[in-house]
C-alpha positions, 0 to 999 in steps of 0.5 A: 391199199395204203400207198406211198405218194400224194395222188389226188385225181382219185376216182373209182374205176369204170363199171364201179356203178352204173348210171342206166340200164343201157350202161349195164348192158354195155358192161354185160356185153364186154369181157370184164375182169374177174374179181377173184379176191372177194371173200365169200359169205360164211354163216354166223351163229344166231341163237335167237331167231325170234329177235328183230335184226339190224340192217345198216343202209350206208349213204355217205357223200354220194358213195365211192368217196374212200380214198387211199390218201385221206381219212373217211368214215368207216363202219365198225359195229358189225357184230350188231349188224346182220345186213349192210346196204351200200347206197348211192343215187346211181341207177345201180350201186355196186358195193366196192370190193373193200366193203364187200370183204369187210362185211363178209369178214364179219359174216354180214350180208352186203347189198347193192341198190337198184334205184329209180328216182325222178326221171327214171320212168323210162328205165323202170319200163325197160327193166320189165321188158328187157334189152331193146333190140337194134334191129327192126322186129315185131310180132308175126301177127296180132294177138287176138286176146288182151294180155298184160305188159310183157315181162322179160327176165333179161335184167333179172339175169344180168343183175344176178350175173353182176352180184355173182361176179362182184361177190355181193349178196343182193339188192335194195330195190328203190322205186321213187318215181311213179309207175305211169303204167298203173296196176298193170305195171306194178303187177308186172314189177312184183312178178319181176322181183320174184325172177330176180330173187330166183336168179340170185338164189341160183347164182349167188346162193340160198342166202341172196336177198331182194329188199323192197323199199316202201315207195310206190304203191299198187296203183303206181303212185309214189306214196310212202306208207311208213309200214306194211299194209295192203297198198305195198303188201304185194311187193313185200310178198314177192321180195325177201323183205321190206324196208319201210320209210322212216316217218312213221308214227309211234304206233306204226310198228305195233300196227305193222306186226298186227297186220302181218300176223293177220295175214293168211299163211297162203300169202306169207308161206307155210312149209307144209301147205304152200311150199312154193312160197318163200316163208315170211317172218316178222323179222323180215319187216325192217322199220326205217330209222333216219339217223339224220332225223328228217321226220324220224321218231326221236329226231335222229342222232342220239335220239334214234334209240327212241324209234328203235324202242318202239320197234322193240326187236327183242320183244315185238320182233320187228327189225330195224333199218338204220339209214345214214349212220355216217351222220356222226362223221358228216355232221361233225367234221367241219367243226373246230377241233374235230379229228378222227379220235374225236369222231370215234368217241362220238361214234362209239358213244352212239353205238355202245354208250358211255365209257365213263359216267362223267361222259355227256350225251346230248339227246335231241328234243322230240319233234312235233307230234304228227297228225293223229299221233299220241304222246309216248308213254312216260318211261318208254325212252327217257334215258339214252340207250346205245344202239348196239344194246338192242341187237344180238351180238354175234361173233364172226364166222367160225375160224374153221370156215374163215381164219380169224385175223385182226389188227384192230384196224378201223379201215383207216390209219396214218401209218403202216407197220410191218412187224413193229417197224413203221415203213410209211406215215401220212399225217393226212391219213389213208382209208382202205376198207379192205384192211379193216378188221374187228376192233374187239367187240368186248372192249367197247365202250370199255373192257369188262374185267373179272377176277381170275383164279381160285379167289373170285372175290377177294375180300377188300380188293377192288377190281381194277378199272380198264379203258380201251383206245385205238392207237395209230402211233404204234402197231405190229402189222398194219395201221393200228393196234388196241391200247388197253390201260388198267388202273388198280387202286392201292389196298392193304388187303392180303390178296393185293400182292397177287392180282389176276384178272380175265379181260375178254377181247373178242367174241368167237364161234368155236366148233366143239371137238375141233383143234384150233391155234390161237396167237396174240402179239402184245407190247407192254408200254409201262415199266413199274419198279417193284411190279411184275406184269404177266400176260397170257392168252386164253379162251373161254366158251359160254354157249348161249351166254357170252356175258356169263361168269361161268363157262359152259364148256371145258377148254382143253389146252394142248400147248402154250408158247411165248416168244420175244419179238423185235422192238419189245413185242411178244408173241403168245400162242396156244393150241386148244380144243373145246370139249363136248360132243361134235354134234354140239356144233359152234359155240359162243366163246371169248378170246381174251387175256389173263393179266397177272399183277405181282407187286411188293408195294400194294398200298399205292395205286398203279397204272399201266398199259399194253398194246395188243397188236394182233390176234389170230385163230385158225384150225390146227391142220396136220400135217404142217406146210410151209407157204412161200411166194413162187415168182413175181412178174411185172407187166407194162400197160397197153393203151387200154389199161386203167389205174384203179386210183388215177383217172388221168395217168395210166399206171407204170405197170402191174406186179403179179405173183404166185403163191405156193407151198411146200412140205417139211421132210418126214421119215417115209414108212417102210412098205413091204407089200401092196397090201400094207395098210399105211400111207407113203406120206402124211395126207393133206385134209381133203374135206376143207381148204388148207392151201395158204392164202394171203391177206395182202402183200407189202410192196417195196421198190429198190434201185440198182446201184451204178455198178449193175448190182442190186442194193440190199433188201433192207434199203428197199422203200415200201411203196404200198400194199396189195388188196385195195378197196376198189381193185378186187383182184388177188395177187396183184399190185398196180404201180402208179406213176404218181408215187413220189419217193422224193420225201423218202430217206432212201439211197439212190431213189428219186421221184423225178417229175412225180414219176417213179424213176431211177437214175440207172433205168433199172428197178427191183420190186420186192413182194412180201406176203402176209398170210391169213394167220397173220404171219409176215413171210421172211425174205427167204420165202418172198420174191422179187422182180427186176424191171 
């Protein structure tokens, strides 16, 4: 939610998280807002079920620090990640809507956190016995037999209701305080976890997850085990998965795997003999790795790979729980010369490795051996290995389920662009994780290009070198674009006058026999005399081998278009289908660019760059429909209205709007009889969603002229976008009182005392929709509201 203005009293709204179970009960007893702008979780392709997975546990500055008025850390390597945990030290951590959408947009589960630390013993007990009554109550008579601690499902129900209402997928369960009731209480706790699991699967879906953090053991003592064993086994069996502590010795991953494989199927579940038990796999055990070090094998940071090499996701099959990955930001941000760009280089090297052989990576020294630990064998982890290389790279959900859209936004920026025009700039930057999109998983650490065409290996000709960079100074829509730079060496080869290369940009899952449309908006930054550069959009399907040079499936191109846009940008569109049997399902595919270089002079090297501003892929639906906005409304606040970005001032008011669609004209068939087997008009798809949705809306403000007439829409001032990381509400924009327009060069608009105000007392707000296929609606299909 980039916003005009300079509000500094930013804080998350009430009930963004909960400090106690009593506060959770307070929320449950109120009528809360419905979070209707949350993306559901759609499945991704996963070709290797035997390979360990990656969980990222996000513990960043206490949580809830992302602000629309500054730059913050954001996580961007979703294709390597299967589960994301939003972590803080509040009793109940609820992932903010922006993080939920960013995670689900990539097909990744996101969990909240239920945590009990020092002083939490009373709430640990309350969790099991349920909400405390306010009236005098008791048993009718004393029981004659001894029983265990009574167990209530109250908080299992309420926590599942919370996950359903907010749209996240389960909880990390972190009990880091002793359970004074001993084994009686731990047994009840293990049983309660199964109640929570059942409630979550009922209300959230079959994918919902409860993850046990290796903390208290069966006798109630707080004793981290650093692996799976008999002291924490009952909690693992009751949960979906285990997150081990991270101070393990180098042989603990193999001991964990051996212990798990020795367990009787009656404990771990067997589909035929024990269908009532959720089946466990090695991949459900996540060995903890702390990026901050703190006793973790390899000493954290750029040594974290050493711990992962022992977990061995691809061979041993255990999974990895990476804790505190924002270390790259927090450990560097106070150093001289630090900037977002320098952080991104640091982050990119940790996750994807060097872009250039001359880049330096400093691997920390190994910590001293733990008691009883033997030195690692030579060659096990001598050379730095990027974190992403240990895990399967998985594309986002099939565009049939969720249309693919990216403006290569890391969820931060310094400006905001609408169709190539910069409408806002703040040097200090902004953060809105809800605006985050894929960065192109095939272009980091650098693009890998290959020859395209009949001659796959031209004699005497070197393949051009390519580099990638996030550009925040020039974009099509949103706050950034992807800069792709190519350098071709000089050559006297007969093939040098015509060079054609394939550059994959983004992985996709594409369903066989479905028809899709794809579009790309790009801009050439370099003009070279005597050189023609042509760019085309293309897609290739590789099945299970996305890095193969030989596509396994044939792509049928149904149409190709290119259109010149404003400010030097161009639009490429293709309509295509993937050949084969519909039973083949979704296949790994690559969306990328075919770049052709035609040059008169070939003996001199040449260099050029282009900006890739936007990529979209969505199902081709017939018949077409025309999205538009139907109306907008403005509501002044009541005394109970709170602002999502200000804890001091109530908002000026709230804008809401309605999305509609209409249909193009058609020639009605002639129906002569009730028995004619024809439809009176083209039918809309009935088996999938087709009604248009907005990614977000740009909001503009304009003062009425002294003569009582509105000004031109071209003079309106952009004041923000809808869909912030904290709101979670569809088609809504809260107009803040603190939005200052004094620094904006726009006629007849002033900020007064920091309050959005006008001299005439009458303001017009414009709502400009951006569809999920990346199209900015023209003004004829947008709406205004007068205030």
